[in-house]
N, C-alpha and C positions, 0 to 999 in steps of 0.2 A: 595625544597619541591614540590612534585607533587600533584596537586589538583585532588581528586577523585570526580567525578560527583555523586550526590545523585541519588539513584534508586527510580523511581516512584513506588508508592504503589497502585495507583488507576488508572483504565482505564477511558477514556473519556466516559461519560454517565453512570458511575457506579451508581450514586445516582439519577440523574434526568437530562433530557435534557430540556432546555428552548425552547420556540418556535423559537428563533433565531438559536439555534443549529439544530433543526429539519429542518428549512428552509435552512440552509447551506448544510445539507445532501441532501435535495431535489435538490438544485442547482447543487451540485457536480454530483449527479446521472444523472441529465438531460444532463449535458455537456458530461459526460463520455459515456452515451448511444448513444449520437449523433455521437461520434467519435470512438466507439468500432469497431473492425473488425466484419464484418457481418457474424457471424457464431454462432453456439450454443454449441460448444465443447471446449470453452476456458478454459485454466488453469489460475486461478487468484490468486495472492498473495496480501493480504491487510495488509500492515505494519502499526500498530497503528490502528487496525480495530475498536477499541472501545468495550465496555462491551457487547453490543447487536449485534455487527457486522452488523449494519444496512445496510451499503452500499454493503458489500459482499453478504448479503442475497438478496438484491435487484437485484444483477447481476446473480442470479441463473438461470433464463431462458436462459442465454447466456453462461453458464458455464457447463463444464463436471465435474469440481472440483474447490474447493476454499480452500485456506489456510489463516487463519487469525492469526496475531501475536499481542498480547498485554499482559500487566501484569495481567489482570483479564478478564475472559470471563464468561458470564452468562450461566447457565444450559440450558436456552431456545435456545441460539445460538448453544451450543454444540450438541443439539438434532436434528439439521437440517441435513437431508441427503445431501450428496455430499460435506459437509464442514468438515474441520478438523482445529484444532487450536493448537498453541503453546503458552502456558502461560508463557511469558518471556519478557524481554526487547528486543527491536529490535536489539540492539548492540550485544546481546548474541545469538539470534536465527539466524539472517541473515547469518553470516559466515558459518554456518553448513548446509545450504540448498544447494542442488545439482545444478550444472551448467545447464543452458538451460532448466529448468523445466517449466517456466511460459510464457504464451502469454502476460499477462497483470500484471503489478505491480502497486498497488495504494499506494501512499505516500501522503495522504491528510492531510494538516495542521500538518505535522510531522517534517519537516526539522528544523524549528526554535527551536525544543525541543532536537535536537541531539547535543551533545558536539563536535563530529567530523563528520560532514555530508559527507565530501568527500569520506572517506572509505565506508560509507554506500551506497552512490550513485554508487561507483565502484562495490559493491556487487550486487546492483540492476541490473546493466548491466550484470553481470556474470550470474545471475539466469534467466535472460530473454532469450528466444529463439531468434535467429537472426530474425530481423524484429518485435520483440515484442515491446510492448508499455509501457512506464513508464508515469503515470499520477501524476504530482505534483500539488496538488490543494491548495486552500487557497491563501495566499499572496506571497508564495515563487516562485522564478524562479531560474533556473540554468543558470548562465551566461557563464560558460565555458563548456557547454555540449559537444562541439566537442572534447575537450581535453580528455574526458572520454568515447568516443566512441558512442555518440548519434547524431542524427540530430533532428531538431525541426520543424515539419511542421506547428504547431500551438502553441500559448502560452500555457504553462503548460503541453504540450504533448511532449514526447521525445521518439523517436524510436531507438532501438538498431541497429547500423550499423553492417552489416555482416562482420566478419573476423575471 
């Protein structure tokens, strides 16, 4: 018998964020901004962006465009210029995104919720431009990052190796 993973019905922050949640977003934003490429025309993909897409919205001054993926997205987030959204699971949306589209992929506190993280990491690499950056935040680390085509200049940051 094959076990089918349950599909999440609610996005992070859909009902309310605690001060701990908000502080975690602040810390992630601070670390990402410190290490983002110094430009204002980035194309950003936020996988598991949350109901309000808080981090994706915070990166708008550095972005030409942003795409958020989560099972539910607020109407407030949908109304933000330069952002678009796919209301879906990551496992469903990510394989359909075009190759080399993004400069930055955010995967913040998401890996532990994926049933098959390796194929999703391979798709993250595929949708990144050469030299693009994958940020894996929270408590997750990718230990076999070289095997799937990344180098890691810093903990939680993975850069796509050109090939």
